[in-house]
C-alpha positions in Angstrom: 83.3 64.1 97.3 84.9 63.9 100.8 85.5 67.7 101.2 87.4 67.3 104.5 89.8 64.8 103.0 90.3 67.0 100.0 91.0 70.0 102.2 93.8 68.0 104.0 95.4 67.3 100.6 95.1 71.0 99.5 96.8 72.1 102.7 99.4 69.4 102.7 100.5 70.3 99.2 100.9 73.9 100.1 102.7 73.2 103.4 105.0 70.4 102.2 108.8 70.6 102.1 109.1 72.5 105.3 106.8 75.4 104.3 104.3 74.8 107.1 106.7 76.1 109.8 107.9 79.0 107.7 104.7 80.2 106.2 101.8 79.0 108.3 103.2 78.6 111.8 101.2 76.7 114.3 97.7 77.7 113.1 97.0 74.8 110.7 94.7 73.0 113.2 92.6 76.1 113.8 92.3 76.6 110.0 91.2 73.0 109.7 88.5 73.5 112.4 87.4 76.7 110.6 87.0 74.7 107.4 84.8 72.1 109.1 82.5 75.0 110.3 82.6 76.9 107.0 80.0 77.3 104.3 77.9 74.3 103.6 77.8 73.2 100.0 78.1 70.0 97.9 81.3 71.0 96.2 84.7 72.0 97.7 84.6 75.8 98.2 87.3 78.1 97.2 89.6 78.6 100.3 92.1 81.3 101.0 95.1 81.1 103.3 96.2 84.5 104.6 99.7 84.8 105.9 102.3 87.5 106.8 105.5 88.1 104.8 107.5 89.3 107.8 107.8 88.5 111.5 106.3 85.5 113.2 104.3 83.3 110.9 100.5 83.0 111.4 97.5 81.9 109.4 94.0 83.3 108.9 91.5 81.3 106.9 88.7 82.2 104.4 86.1 80.0 102.8 84.3 81.4 99.7 81.2 80.0 98.0 79.9 80.9 94.6 76.3 81.8 93.9 75.8 78.6 91.9 76.8 76.5 94.9 73.9 77.7 97.1 71.2 78.8 94.6 67.9 77.0 95.4 69.3 75.7 98.7 68.9 76.8 102.3 72.5 77.0 103.4 73.3 76.8 107.1 76.3 77.7 109.2 76.6 75.0 111.7 76.0 76.0 115.3 74.9 79.6 114.5 71.7 81.4 113.4 70.7 84.9 112.8 73.6 86.9 111.5 75.2 84.0 109.5 72.2 82.0 108.4 70.3 85.2 107.4 73.2 86.4 105.4 73.7 83.0 103.6 69.9 82.7 103.0 69.9 86.2 101.5 72.9 85.3 99.2 71.1 82.1 98.0 68.0 84.1 97.1 69.7 86.6 94.8 69.3 86.8 91.1 72.1 85.1 89.1 74.8 87.5 88.0 74.4 90.2 90.7 76.4 88.5 93.3 79.7 86.7 92.8 80.9 85.1 96.0 80.3 85.2 99.7 83.1 84.6 102.2 83.4 83.6 105.8 86.7 84.9 107.1 88.2 83.6 110.3 90.8 85.1 112.6 92.3 81.6 113.1 95.6 83.2 114.1 93.9 84.3 117.4 92.1 81.0 117.7 88.7 82.3 116.7 86.6 79.9 114.7 83.2 81.0 116.1 82.6 84.5 114.8 83.9 84.9 111.2 83.5 88.1 109.2 80.9 87.8 106.4 82.0 89.4 103.1 80.1 89.9 99.8 81.8 90.1 96.4 79.5 91.6 93.7 79.5 91.5 89.9 78.0 95.0 89.2 77.7 98.6 90.4 74.1 98.3 91.7 74.4 99.6 95.3 71.1 98.1 96.3 72.8 94.6 96.3 75.3 95.6 99.0 72.6 97.5 100.9 70.4 94.4 100.8 73.3 92.3 102.1 74.0 94.8 105.0 70.3 94.7 105.9 70.2 90.9 105.8 73.1 90.5 108.3 71.5 93.0 110.6 73.8 96.0 109.8 71.3 98.3 108.2 72.8 101.0 110.5 75.8 101.0 108.0 73.7 101.4 104.9 73.9 105.3 105.0 77.7 105.0 105.4 78.0 102.7 102.4 75.8 105.0 100.2 77.8 108.1 101.2 81.1 106.4 100.6 80.4 104.9 97.2 79.0 108.2 96.0 82.2 110.0 96.9 84.8 107.7 95.3 86.3 108.5 91.9 83.9 107.4 89.2 86.5 105.0 87.7 86.7 103.0 90.9 84.5 99.9 91.2 83.3 98.9 94.7 83.7 95.1 94.4 83.6 93.9 98.0 81.6 94.7 101.2 82.5 93.1 104.5 81.2 93.3 108.1 83.2 92.0 111.1 81.1 91.2 114.1 84.0 90.4 116.3 85.8 93.7 115.6 83.0 96.2 115.2 79.6 96.4 116.9 76.8 98.9 116.6 77.6 100.4 120.0 81.3 100.6 119.6 82.7 102.5 116.6 80.8 100.7 113.8 82.4 100.4 110.4 82.0 98.6 107.1 84.9 97.4 105.0 84.7 98.4 101.3 87.2 97.4 98.6 87.5 99.0 95.2 89.1 98.0 92.0 90.7 101.2 90.7 90.5 100.1 87.0 93.2 100.2 84.3 92.7 103.8 83.3 92.9 105.1 86.8 95.9 102.9 87.7 97.8 104.2 84.7 96.9 107.7 85.7 98.3 107.1 89.2 101.5 105.7 87.7 102.0 108.9 85.7 101.0 111.3 88.4 101.4 110.4 92.0 99.7 113.7 93.1 96.5 112.4 91.6 96.7 109.3 93.8 97.2 111.6 96.8 94.3 113.7 95.8 91.9 110.8 95.3 92.8 109.2 98.7 92.3 112.5 100.5 88.9 113.1 98.8 87.4 110.0 100.5 88.8 110.9 104.0 92.4 109.8 104.2 93.9 113.0 105.4 97.1 111.7 107.1 98.9 110.6 104.0 102.5 110.1 104.9 105.2 109.7 102.4 105.7 106.0 103.1 102.0 105.2 102.4 102.0 107.2 99.1 105.3 105.7 98.0 104.2 102.1 98.7 100.7 102.5 97.1 102.2 104.2 94.1 104.8 101.4 93.7 101.9 98.9 93.5 100.1 101.2 91.0 103.3 101.2 88.8 103.3 97.4 88.7 101.6 95.5 85.8 99.1 93.8 88.2 95.6 95.1 89.0 95.4 97.4 92.0 92.7 97.3 94.6 92.2 99.7 97.6 90.5 98.7 100.8 89.0 101.0 103.4 87.2 100.8 106.8 84.3 103.3 106.4 82.8 104.9 109.5 79.2 105.8 110.1 79.8 109.2 108.5 80.7 107.5 105.2 84.4 108.6 105.5 87.4 106.3 105.3 89.0 105.7 108.7 92.8 106.0 109.0 93.5 102.5 107.6 94.4 101.7 104.0 95.2 98.4 102.4 96.6 98.4 98.9 96.5 95.1 97.0 97.7 93.7 93.7 96.3 90.5 92.2 98.1 87.7 90.5 96.5 85.2 88.2 97.4 81.5 87.4 99.1 82.5 84.2 101.4 84.9 86.1 103.0 81.9 87.8 103.6 80.0 84.6 104.9 82.9 82.4 108.6 83.6 82.9 108.3 87.3 82.2 105.4 87.7 84.7 107.3 85.7 87.3 110.2 88.0 86.9 108.0 91.1 87.3 106.6 89.6 90.6 110.1 88.9 91.8 111.2 92.5 91.0 108.3 93.8 93.0 109.0 91.6 95.9 112.7 92.4 95.9 111.9 96.1 96.1 109.5 95.5 99.0 112.3 93.5 100.8 114.6 96.4 100.2 112.0 98.7 101.9 111.9 96.3 104.9 108.2 95.4 104.3 108.9 91.7 103.6 111.6 89.2 104.4 112.9 86.4 102.2 110.0 84.1 102.7 108.4 85.6 99.6 110.7 83.4 97.6 108.6 80.4 98.7 105.5 81.7 97.1 106.3 80.3 93.7 106.8 76.9 95.3 103.3 77.0 96.7 101.7 77.3 93.3 100.5 73.9 92.0 98.0 72.1 89.9 97.4 68.5 90.7 94.9 65.8 90.0 94.0 63.4 92.9 91.9 60.3 93.0 89.1 59.4 95.4 88.3 55.8 94.6 86.9 55.9 91.1 86.6 59.7 91.1 89.4 62.1 90.3 89.5 65.8 91.1 91.8 68.6 89.9 93.1 70.9 92.7 95.0 74.2 92.2 96.7 76.7 94.5 98.3 80.0 93.6 99.6 83.1 95.5 96.8 85.4 94.3 97.2 88.6 96.3 99.9 90.8 97.8 98.6 93.3 100.3 100.3 96.3 102.0 98.5 97.7 104.9 98.9 101.0 106.8 97.2 101.5 110.1 97.2 104.7 112.2 100.3 105.0 114.4 101.6 101.5 113.3 104.3 100.5 110.8 103.0 99.0 107.5 102.8 95.3 107.1 102.7 93.0 104.1 100.6 89.8 103.6 100.0 87.2 100.9 96.9 85.3 100.2 97.1 81.8 98.8 93.9 80.8 96.9 93.0 77.1 96.4 90.1 75.5 94.6 89.0 72.1 93.2 87.1 71.1 90.1 86.1 67.9 88.2 
């Protein structure tokens, strides 16, 4: 399979009908370059396009590989060693089932295709997996922070993601590790019924400056029928720094079921009323596709969906909203 050619098709289908200028801006070439440098594997990796839903369009790019794609291989990140190769080699050496995916995440909107973040998605609650990952990428200094934080979160939360960002955080300059948690159906329903419980749980892990806008927006996502995830930057003391990202996930069936599409539209309309998104959210449904393309005698199915909506609050800055388009290919 010609993965580069397939990527061009994946991007072109998402960007057609004038959507490139409105959704992706001028960062398509940088994303293409990031793809050529991304995880080496025989099959087309899952790719994510990260884009804002307000203000000037920009595009960040993520390439994710599954365990099965690298098991038994010696993956390499072209042009780099140490941090990247060690992390990929560690991922390839793991037992099946413990790890789910590994991502390289590029700030292509700033032109950076040289120093992506490395992010681990796990299948279970065994903290030794994420600790081993941090050690493999040379961030064993963050292991105590990870342990302290996951021991402090509500027991229903599931820490599903651990990420390190070499370009944004160094051992000598305010080190932090990013941790994302699925809150779980039971806890999400509890937050829907009692917003004070949401405030209490966020405060318990270090978010003390909880303004009304942050609580209202996070509670609004908790009240939606879509799974809620919360993402934190955790400092060396194991306490969440003053940044919170609240995310809901959409699945392929959500974009083919009329009732679910209506629920997505109601959520986005409310966010637009709050001034967190503009009307470009109406283009998201158009981006969803499932196509089959031919490569000579071969044919490949490719799909793309808007999979995540994220609201982010950062200290002393107004909140922003982003969407993540996820695309993949299969025989």
